[in-house]
Backbone as CSV, one residue per row, in Angstrom:
resi,resn,N_x,N_y,N_z,CA_x,CA_y,CA_z,C_x,C_y,C_z
1,MET,-27.355,-5.790,66.736,-27.364,-4.702,65.771,-26.458,-3.576,66.256
2,SER,-25.706,-3.027,65.376,-24.762,-1.964,65.693,-25.483,-0.628,65.872
3,GLU,-24.925,0.210,66.716,-25.472,1.548,66.898,-24.736,2.558,66.030
4,TYR,-23.860,2.100,65.158,-23.096,2.978,64.280,-24.032,3.681,63.308
5,SER,-23.823,4.957,63.123,-24.601,5.730,62.163,-23.634,6.463,61.238
6,SER,-23.849,6.341,59.948,-22.977,6.959,58.954,-23.593,8.239,58.412
7,LYS,-22.726,9.200,58.097,-23.165,10.431,57.435,-23.639,10.136,56.016
8,LEU,-23.221,9.011,55.466,-23.575,8.637,54.092,-24.917,7.915,53.991
9,GLU,-25.468,7.520,55.123,-26.629,6.635,55.132,-27.837,7.226,54.402
10,SER,-28.386,6.422,53.501,-29.610,6.779,52.768,-30.186,5.506,52.162
11,LYS,-31.401,5.579,51.669,-32.013,4.415,51.018,-31.200,3.991,49.789
12,ASP,-30.736,4.988,49.021,-29.970,4.672,47.813,-28.621,4.048,48.163
13,MET,-27.974,4.531,49.218,-26.698,3.950,49.645,-26.933,2.539,50.176
14,ASP,-28.031,2.344,50.913,-28.383,0.998,51.382,-28.548,0.053,50.193
15,PHE,-29.196,0.522,49.128,-29.402,-0.301,47.932,-28.057,-0.705,47.323
16,LEU,-27.120,0.256,47.245,-25.785,-0.040,46.718,-25.103,-1.099,47.577
17,PHE,-25.090,-0.900,48.892,-24.392,-1.833,49.776,-25.068,-3.202,49.806
18,GLU,-26.386,-3.233,49.714,-27.082,-4.526,49.638,-26.684,-5.257,48.360
19,GLY,-26.514,-4.495,47.278,-26.040,-5.095,46.035,-24.644,-5.672,46.186
20,ILE,-23.754,-4.918,46.813,-22.387,-5.400,47.034,-22.396,-6.638,47.924
21,LEU,-23.200,-6.614,48.980,-23.272,-7.762,49.878,-23.872,-8.999,49.214
22,SER,-24.588,-8.810,48.108,-25.169,-9.957,47.404,-24.143,-10.689,46.538
23,LEU,-22.986,-10.064,46.297,-21.942,-10.715,45.495,-21.422,-11.935,46.248
24,GLN,-21.213,-13.039,45.531,-20.915,-14.302,46.207,-19.479,-14.789,46.051
25,ASN,-18.721,-14.214,45.128,-17.347,-14.681,44.957,-16.528,-13.589,44.250
26,LYS,-15.224,-13.843,44.108,-14.342,-12.849,43.497,-14.738,-12.536,42.065
27,GLU,-15.128,-13.562,41.297,-15.511,-13.322,39.903,-16.673,-12.346,39.833
28,GLU,-17.677,-12.523,40.683,-18.815,-11.607,40.700,-18.369,-10.202,41.103
29,CYS,-17.426,-10.109,42.037,-16.883,-8.807,42.436,-16.191,-8.132,41.262
30,TYR,-15.340,-8.873,40.552,-14.669,-8.315,39.379,-15.699,-7.803,38.375
31,ARG,-16.711,-8.612,38.100,-17.700,-8.252,37.099,-18.462,-6.987,37.494
32,PHE,-18.900,-6.925,38.744,-19.662,-5.770,39.211,-18.804,-4.506,39.241
33,PHE,-17.625,-4.608,39.874,-16.802,-3.410,40.028,-16.242,-2.917,38.694
34,GLU,-16.000,-3.818,37.744,-15.585,-3.375,36.406,-16.700,-2.603,35.714
35,ASP,-17.944,-2.948,36.002,-19.074,-2.234,35.415,-19.351,-0.904,36.111
36,ILE,-19.239,-0.870,37.427,-19.672,0.314,38.174,-18.568,1.364,38.344
37,CYS,-17.313,0.952,38.270,-16.186,1.872,38.495,-15.302,1.955,37.256
38,THR,-14.569,3.055,37.183,-13.515,3.126,36.173,-12.329,2.309,36.694
39,ILE,-11.424,1.967,35.816,-10.220,1.237,36.237,-9.452,2.043,37.276
40,ASN,-9.353,3.361,37.078,-8.642,4.203,38.048,-9.306,4.198,39.412
41,GLU,-10.641,4.192,39.450,-11.354,4.154,40.735,-11.093,2.835,41.457
42,ILE,-11.167,1.735,40.732,-10.909,0.422,41.341,-9.466,0.358,41.849
43,GLN,-8.527,0.847,41.052,-7.128,0.824,41.459,-6.890,1.720,42.671
44,ALA,-7.656,2.808,42.799,-7.542,3.665,43.982,-8.002,2.910,45.232
45,PHE,-9.092,2.145,45.135,-9.542,1.314,46.259,-8.461,0.314,46.643
46,GLU,-7.927,-0.351,45.617,-6.880,-1.353,45.830,-5.682,-0.729,46.541
47,GLN,-5.247,0.434,46.048,-4.079,1.107,46.621,-4.341,1.512,48.074
48,ARG,-5.516,2.051,48.352,-5.834,2.496,49.713,-5.827,1.337,50.700
49,LEU,-6.359,0.201,50.293,-6.363,-0.949,51.203,-4.943,-1.463,51.414
50,GLN,-4.112,-1.456,50.375,-2.713,-1.864,50.528,-1.977,-0.910,51.464
51,VAL,-2.232,0.393,51.318,-1.610,1.382,52.200,-2.041,1.123,53.646
52,ALA,-3.329,0.891,53.861,-3.828,0.625,55.216,-3.156,-0.618,55.806
53,LYS,-3.026,-1.652,54.994,-2.371,-2.892,55.444,-0.923,-2.614,55.836
54,MET,-0.220,-1.855,55.010,1.183,-1.561,55.282,1.343,-0.657,56.512
55,LEU,0.422,0.286,56.691,0.457,1.121,57.897,0.219,0.271,59.140
56,ALA,-0.713,-0.667,59.049,-0.983,-1.568,60.178,0.233,-2.435,60.499
57,GLU,1.041,-2.699,59.478,2.284,-3.470,59.666,3.440,-2.576,60.135
58,LYS,3.144,-1.291,60.385,4.131,-0.314,60.877,5.226,-0.001,59.861
59,ARG,4.901,-0.085,58.592,5.866,0.269,57.552,5.968,1.793,57.482
60,THR,7.082,2.302,56.994,7.292,3.747,56.928,6.559,4.355,55.737
61,TYR,6.276,5.656,55.824,5.635,6.356,54.723,6.468,6.219,53.454
62,LEU,7.781,6.355,53.577,8.672,6.272,52.416,8.568,4.900,51.752
63,ASP,8.582,3.853,52.558,8.458,2.483,52.056,7.094,2.294,51.378
64,ILE,6.032,2.775,52.026,4.683,2.627,51.483,4.554,3.388,50.165
65,ALA,5.070,4.614,50.139,4.985,5.431,48.920,5.734,4.773,47.769
66,SER,6.917,4.252,48.046,7.696,3.646,46.963,7.102,2.316,46.507
67,THR,6.482,1.578,47.400,5.891,0.288,47.052,4.554,0.435,46.326
68,THR,3.711,1.360,46.809,2.346,1.469,46.269,2.172,2.591,45.253
69,GLY,3.074,3.568,45.271,2.917,4.732,44.411,1.977,5.775,44.995
70,ALA,1.486,5.543,46.207,0.590,6.502,46.861,1.371,7.733,47.298
71,SER,0.715,8.878,47.244,1.352,10.105,47.724,1.377,10.102,49.250
72,THR,2.269,10.901,49.819,2.322,10.984,51.282,1.023,11.586,51.823
73,ALA,0.356,12.438,51.044,-0.936,12.996,51.472,-1.985,11.881,51.583
74,THR,-2.009,10.982,50.613,-2.941,9.849,50.653,-2.616,8.938,51.827
75,ILE,-1.344,8.651,52.024,-0.920,7.793,53.137,-1.331,8.426,54.465
76,SER,-1.118,9.726,54.588,-1.476,10.446,55.809,-2.988,10.399,56.056
77,ARG,-3.772,10.578,55.003,-5.238,10.536,55.125,-5.694,9.146,55.584
78,ILE,-5.092,8.101,55.034,-5.456,6.732,55.412,-5.018,6.457,56.848
79,ASN,-3.855,6.955,57.220,-3.377,6.796,58.598,-4.347,7.469,59.577
80,ARG,-4.834,8.649,59.200,-5.806,9.358,60.040,-7.085,8.523,60.169
81,SER,-7.519,7.920,59.075,-8.708,7.061,59.117,-8.481,5.842,60.006
82,LEU,-7.293,5.268,59.921,-6.973,4.116,60.774,-7.017,4.483,62.255
83,ASN,-6.549,5.678,62.572,-6.460,6.092,63.977,-7.707,6.766,64.513
84,TYR,-8.422,7.492,63.661,-9.548,8.303,64.143,-10.828,8.125,63.338
85,GLY,-10.830,7.175,62.427,-11.981,7.000,61.546,-13.046,6.093,62.122
86,SER,-13.806,5.476,61.246,-14.948,4.635,61.620,-14.580,3.172,61.798
87,ASP,-13.293,2.860,61.755,-12.759,1.499,61.925,-13.082,0.557,60.769
88,GLY,-13.440,1.105,59.617,-13.721,0.272,58.454,-12.494,-0.472,57.962
89,TYR,-11.368,0.232,57.870,-10.128,-0.442,57.463,-9.774,-1.545,58.457
90,LYS,-9.842,-1.222,59.740,-9.479,-2.198,60.779,-10.354,-3.445,60.693
91,LEU,-11.639,-3.239,60.461,-12.576,-4.351,60.345,-12.179,-5.298,59.214
92,ILE,-11.910,-4.734,58.051,-11.524,-5.541,56.886,-10.181,-6.233,57.118
93,LEU,-9.193,-5.489,57.615,-7.862,-6.067,57.840,-7.912,-7.201,58.855
94,GLU,-8.683,-7.044,59.900,-8.828,-8.111,60.904,-9.476,-9.345,60.302
95,ARG,-10.522,-9.148,59.525,-11.221,-10.291,58.915,-10.337,-11.000,57.899
96,LEU,-9.548,-10.241,57.146,-8.653,-10.881,56.191,-7.531,-11.631,56.906
97,LYS,-7.081,-11.103,58.024,-6.045,-11.769,58.815,-6.581,-13.089,59.384
98,LEU,-7.830,-13.086,59.852,-8.437,-14.285,60.407,-8.670,-15.357,59.350
99,LYS,-8.875,-14.920,58.104,-9.119,-15.855,56.998,-7.916,-16.700,56.646
100,LYS,-6.719,-16.172,56.927,-5.482,-16.864,56.528,-5.227,-18.099,57.343
């Protein structure tokens, strides 16, 4: 068991994450996230993960901004999370890399 503690932690947040963890495939993910998020919110998640992936690949801010449409402020915030955050991006990127 991890000793990580989140500032977001609550019973209601646990319920949300348990719901997400219960999803079994991409179709179920599409169905759930289309219901719970706006298209813009989902696209923001998508963009942030792409930015994180590109930063991990050592791509430049200019390249990332032109490819993803993300602002340099967003790229900078994600870079800060990659370097000083809770390692959530790193965890996902590593697992996706291992899947290939």
